[in-house]
C-alpha positions in Angstrom: -31.9 33.2 -95.3 -28.3 34.1 -95.0 -26.8 37.6 -95.4 -25.0 36.4 -98.5 -28.3 35.4 -100.1 -29.9 38.7 -99.1 -27.1 40.6 -100.8 -27.4 38.4 -103.9 -31.1 39.5 -104.1 -30.1 43.1 -103.7 -27.5 42.8 -106.5 -30.2 41.3 -108.8 -32.6 44.1 -108.0 -29.9 46.7 -108.6 -29.1 45.2 -112.0 -32.8 45.5 -112.9 -32.9 49.0 -111.7 -29.9 49.9 -113.9 -31.6 48.4 -116.9 -34.8 50.3 -116.3 -32.8 53.5 -115.6 -30.9 53.2 -118.9 -34.2 52.6 -120.7 -35.8 55.6 -119.1 -32.8 57.8 -120.0 -33.0 56.7 -123.6 -36.6 57.6 -123.8 -35.8 60.9 -122.1 -33.5 61.7 -125.1 -36.3 61.0 -127.5 -38.6 63.3 -125.4 -35.9 66.0 -125.8 -35.8 65.6 -129.5 -39.6 65.9 -129.7 -39.6 69.0 -127.5 -36.9 70.6 -129.7 -38.9 69.9 -132.9 -42.1 71.3 -131.3 -40.5 74.2 -129.4 -41.6 72.9 -126.0 -39.9 73.8 -122.7 -37.8 71.2 -120.9 -39.4 72.0 -117.6 -43.1 71.2 -117.4 -44.3 71.6 -113.8 -47.7 69.9 -114.3 -46.1 66.8 -115.6 -43.7 66.6 -112.6 -46.5 67.1 -110.2 -48.5 64.4 -111.9 -45.6 61.9 -111.6 -44.9 62.7 -107.9 -48.5 62.4 -107.0 -48.7 59.0 -108.7 -45.5 57.8 -107.0 -46.8 58.9 -103.6 -50.1 57.2 -104.1 -48.6 53.9 -104.9 -46.0 54.0 -102.2 -46.6 52.8 -98.6 -46.9 55.5 -96.0 -43.4 55.0 -94.6 -41.8 55.4 -98.1 -43.9 58.2 -99.6 -41.3 60.9 -98.9 -38.4 58.7 -99.8 -40.1 57.8 -103.1 -40.7 61.5 -103.8 -37.0 62.2 -103.3 -36.0 59.3 -105.5 -38.2 60.4 -108.4 -37.3 64.0 -108.0 -33.7 62.9 -108.5 -34.6 60.8 -111.5 -36.5 63.7 -113.1 -33.7 66.1 -112.4 -31.2 63.7 -114.1 -33.7 63.4 -117.0 -33.9 67.2 -117.3 -30.1 67.5 -117.4 -29.9 65.0 -120.2 -32.7 66.7 -122.1 -30.9 70.1 -121.7 -27.7 68.5 -123.0 -29.5 67.4 -126.1 -31.3 70.7 -126.6 -28.3 73.0 -126.1 -25.6 70.8 -127.7 -25.6 72.9 -130.9 -26.9 76.2 -129.6 -24.5 77.6 -127.0 -21.3 79.6 -127.3 -19.5 82.4 -125.5 -17.3 84.9 -127.3 -14.1 85.9 -125.5 -10.7 87.6 -125.9 -7.5 86.0 -124.8 -6.3 87.2 -121.3 -2.7 88.4 -121.2 -0.7 90.8 -118.9 -0.2 93.2 -121.8 1.9 96.2 -120.7 -0.4 98.6 -122.6 -3.5 97.6 -120.5 -4.8 100.1 -117.9 -4.8 98.6 -114.4 -6.4 100.0 -111.3 -7.1 99.2 -107.7 -8.4 100.9 -104.5 -5.8 102.4 -102.1 -2.3 103.6 -102.6 1.3 102.2 -103.1 2.0 99.3 -100.8 -1.7 98.3 -100.3 -2.4 94.6 -100.6 -4.5 95.3 -103.7 -1.5 97.0 -105.2 0.6 93.9 -104.4 -2.0 91.7 -106.1 -2.1 94.0 -109.1 1.7 93.9 -109.5 1.6 90.1 -109.2 -0.8 89.9 -112.1 0.7 92.8 -114.1 4.3 93.2 -113.0 5.3 95.6 -115.9 2.2 97.8 -115.8 1.6 101.1 -114.0 -1.3 101.0 -111.5 -3.9 103.7 -111.1 -5.3 104.2 -107.5 -8.9 104.9 -106.6 -10.5 106.0 -103.4 -13.1 103.3 -103.1 -13.9 99.8 -104.4 -16.9 101.2 -106.2 -14.7 103.7 -108.0 -12.8 100.7 -109.4 -16.0 99.0 -110.6 -17.2 102.3 -112.2 -13.8 102.8 -114.0 -14.0 99.3 -115.4 -17.6 99.6 -116.5 -17.1 102.9 -118.3 -13.9 101.8 -120.0 -11.5 104.0 -118.0 -9.7 100.8 -116.9 -9.1 97.6 -118.8 -8.7 95.6 -115.5 -9.6 96.3 -111.9 -8.2 94.4 -108.9 -10.5 93.8 -105.9 -10.3 91.6 -102.7 -13.1 89.1 -102.5 -12.2 86.6 -99.8 -9.8 86.1 -96.9 -8.8 82.7 -95.5 -9.4 83.8 -91.9 -12.0 86.6 -92.0 -14.2 85.3 -94.8 -15.7 87.1 -97.8 -15.3 90.8 -98.4 -18.9 92.0 -98.0 -18.5 95.3 -99.9 -17.1 93.6 -102.9 -20.1 91.2 -103.1 -22.5 94.2 -102.7 -20.9 95.9 -105.7 -20.8 92.7 -107.7 -24.6 92.7 -107.6 -24.7 96.4 -108.8 -22.3 96.5 -111.7 -21.7 94.6 -114.9 -18.3 92.9 -115.2 -16.5 89.7 -115.8 -13.7 88.0 -113.8 -10.6 87.5 -115.9 -8.1 86.2 -113.3 -7.7 85.3 -109.7 -4.7 85.7 -107.5 -4.0 85.0 -103.8 -1.7 87.2 -101.7 -0.1 86.2 -98.4 -1.1 88.7 -95.8 1.5 89.6 -93.3 0.2 92.4 -91.1 2.4 94.6 -88.9 1.7 97.4 -86.4 3.3 100.7 -87.5 3.5 104.2 -86.1 4.9 107.6 -87.2 8.6 108.0 -86.4 9.0 109.3 -82.8 5.7 108.1 -81.6 5.7 106.7 -78.0 3.9 103.3 -78.4 2.9 103.4 -74.8 0.6 106.4 -75.7 -1.1 104.6 -78.5 -4.7 103.7 -77.9 -6.3 103.6 -81.3 -5.3 101.3 -84.3 -6.5 102.2 -87.8 -7.0 99.8 -90.7 -9.4 98.1 -93.0 -12.2 96.2 -91.3 -10.8 92.9 -92.7 -7.4 93.6 -91.3 -8.8 94.6 -87.9 -10.8 91.3 -87.8 -7.7 89.3 -88.8 -5.7 90.9 -86.0 -8.4 90.9 -83.4 -6.4 88.8 -80.9 -3.4 91.1 -81.0 -5.7 94.2 -80.7 -7.6 92.8 -77.7 -4.4 91.6 -76.0 -3.0 95.1 -76.1 -6.3 96.9 -75.2 -6.3 98.9 -78.5 -9.4 100.4 -79.9 -9.9 99.4 -83.5 -10.9 102.2 -86.0 -12.1 101.2 -89.5 -10.4 102.9 -92.4 -11.0 102.5 -96.2 -7.7 100.6 -96.8 -4.7 99.3 -94.9 -2.3 101.5 -96.9 -4.5 104.6 -96.7 -4.7 104.0 -92.9 -0.9 103.9 -92.8 -0.8 107.1 -94.8 -3.3 108.7 -92.4 -1.2 107.7 -89.4 1.9 109.2 -91.0 0.2 112.6 -91.6 -1.6 112.7 -88.2 -0.4 114.5 -85.2 -2.0 112.0 -82.9 -0.5 109.0 -81.1 -2.1 106.4 -83.3 -1.0 103.3 -85.1 -1.9 101.5 -88.3 -2.1 97.8 -89.3 -0.6 97.4 -92.8 1.9 95.5 -94.8 5.7 95.8 -94.0 6.2 97.1 -97.6 3.7 99.8 -97.0 5.3 100.8 -93.7 8.7 100.9 -95.3 7.5 103.0 -98.3 5.9 105.6 -95.9 8.8 105.6 -93.5 6.9 104.4 -90.5 8.4 102.6 -87.6 7.4 98.9 -87.4 6.5 98.0 -83.8 5.3 94.4 -84.3 5.4 92.0 -87.3 3.1 89.0 -88.1 0.3 90.1 -85.8 -2.6 88.3 -87.5 -4.6 85.6 -85.6 -3.5 82.9 -88.1 0.0 82.5 -89.5 -1.3 81.2 -92.8 -3.4 84.2 -93.8 -4.2 84.8 -97.5 -6.6 87.1 -99.4 -8.0 86.2 -102.8 -8.3 89.0 -105.3 -10.3 89.0 -108.5 -9.3 90.9 -111.7 -12.4 92.3 -113.3 -13.0 93.6 -116.8 -15.7 95.0 -119.0 -15.2 92.3 -121.7 -14.8 88.6 -121.4 -11.2 87.6 -121.2 -10.2 83.9 -120.9 -6.6 82.7 -120.3 -5.3 79.6 -122.2 -5.3 77.5 -119.0 -8.6 78.8 -117.6 -10.1 76.2 -115.3 -12.5 78.0 -112.9 -16.0 79.3 -113.8 -17.9 81.7 -111.7 -21.7 82.4 -111.9 -24.3 84.2 -109.9 -27.9 83.1 -109.7 -31.1 83.2 -107.7 -33.4 80.2 -106.9 -37.1 80.0 -106.3 -38.4 79.6 -102.7 -39.3 75.9 -103.1 -38.2 72.9 -101.1 -35.0 71.3 -102.3 -34.3 74.1 -104.9 -30.6 74.3 -104.0 -30.2 70.5 -103.8 -31.7 70.2 -107.2 -29.5 72.8 -108.7 -26.4 71.0 -107.4 -27.7 67.8 -109.0 -27.0 69.4 -112.4 -23.3 69.7 -111.6 -23.2 66.2 -110.2 -24.8 64.6 -113.2 -22.3 66.2 -115.6 -19.4 65.5 -113.3 -18.5 69.1 -112.6 -16.6 69.8 -109.3 -18.2 72.6 -107.3 -15.3 74.6 -105.7 -17.2 77.2 -103.7 -20.7 78.4 -103.0 -21.5 81.7 -101.3 -24.9 83.2 -100.6 -25.6 86.9 -100.1 -28.9 88.5 -99.1 -30.8 90.8 -101.5 -32.9 93.6 -100.0 -36.5 92.4 -100.4 -39.5 91.5 -98.3 -39.0 87.8 -99.3 -35.5 87.6 -97.9 -34.1 86.5 -101.3 -30.5 85.6 -101.7 -28.1 85.6 -104.6 -25.8 82.5 -104.8 -22.2 82.8 -106.1 -20.8 79.6 -107.4 -17.3 78.6 -108.5 -16.8 75.3 -110.3 -14.0 73.6 -112.2 -14.3 73.8 -116.0 -13.7 75.6 -119.2 -16.1 77.3 -121.7 -14.3 75.3 -124.3 -16.0 72.2 -122.9 -19.4 71.4 -124.6 -20.9 70.0 -121.4 -20.0 73.2 -119.5 -21.6 75.4 -122.2 -24.7 73.2 -122.1 -25.1 73.6 -118.3 -24.6 77.4 -118.5 -27.2 77.7 -121.3 -29.6 75.5 -119.3 -29.2 77.6 -116.1 -29.7 80.8 -118.1 -32.9 79.5 -119.7 -34.3 78.0 -116.5 -33.6 80.6 -113.8 -35.2 84.0 -113.4 -31.8 85.5 -112.6 -28.5 84.0 -113.9 -25.2 85.6 -114.8 -22.0 84.2 -116.2 -19.2 85.9 -114.3 -16.2 84.5 -116.1 -13.8 81.7 -116.9 -10.3 82.2 -115.5 -7.4 80.6 -113.8 -5.5 81.3 -110.5 -2.3 83.1 -111.2 0.5 81.7 -109.0 
């Protein structure tokens, strides 16, 4: 038999598979209606186990695992369609419009000239910015209503995610209202009159030290972690020691420091992404990014099956980050960003389904990236 004939047979089989698939999905919808009328859950583990056992029993040995994967996918698609039916008239999120109102109280960690300050002014150019000693102070100020919006770094293009921000995201209640990226241009700065040849230690935030590791190593400097790049520069200015700081050029100029080297980061294209957090849900008119956090059961294929939900609805997953949770079971929390708006019914349906299905799920916000 020729290859062409074999392909014709495959095409014929595929057509039959599609017909049967459509028939199964139509019946799936009827099952969803029945479950809704009788207040039954979408997920019924005994039924799934029964189907998988049957599939494995009637499959040849070499295809048992493949058949299980196939039918797990079919059942996941079925559940997605059932959830769409069940939640189509029963999901909504109340929000306020996001604007850079001059009367809003804005805060960030650090001091004038810090990258967080630059991000805050990019988001709220006309507003005064309050400064806090720590990232946690910003979260607390937002949670207790002292601030309307807090600005925090979350990810750098070269050094990765900001671990402390993620730790605090698990601890406090908040929503993300906006997202802004700031180009990071680090410089080495010292107090006026300092002999650079005497400098042995360089102070800065751990992320900045990591981003400039090549420069630090090449000059045999000892990196010293500090709470913030701008605070490190302020410390250097007020110190009587021969030390240097890694900070922004703006910060060095504001503090009157001498700039020894510019653009000292390992990568020329170095950006940090900042989130704007709030106590209430604020959504901009053009919001097109949704963030959630969730945990998954310790079962085979749990993450893969979660991602199936997004694929079935046609939602584009933009980013996924996992962070450990202190427990004996080595649990993790997943942070997901995906394209969409809570004004879309299918997005609201998947959010409602995840909330109903998972032990831990939190909607973190719907926002846009401010250019």
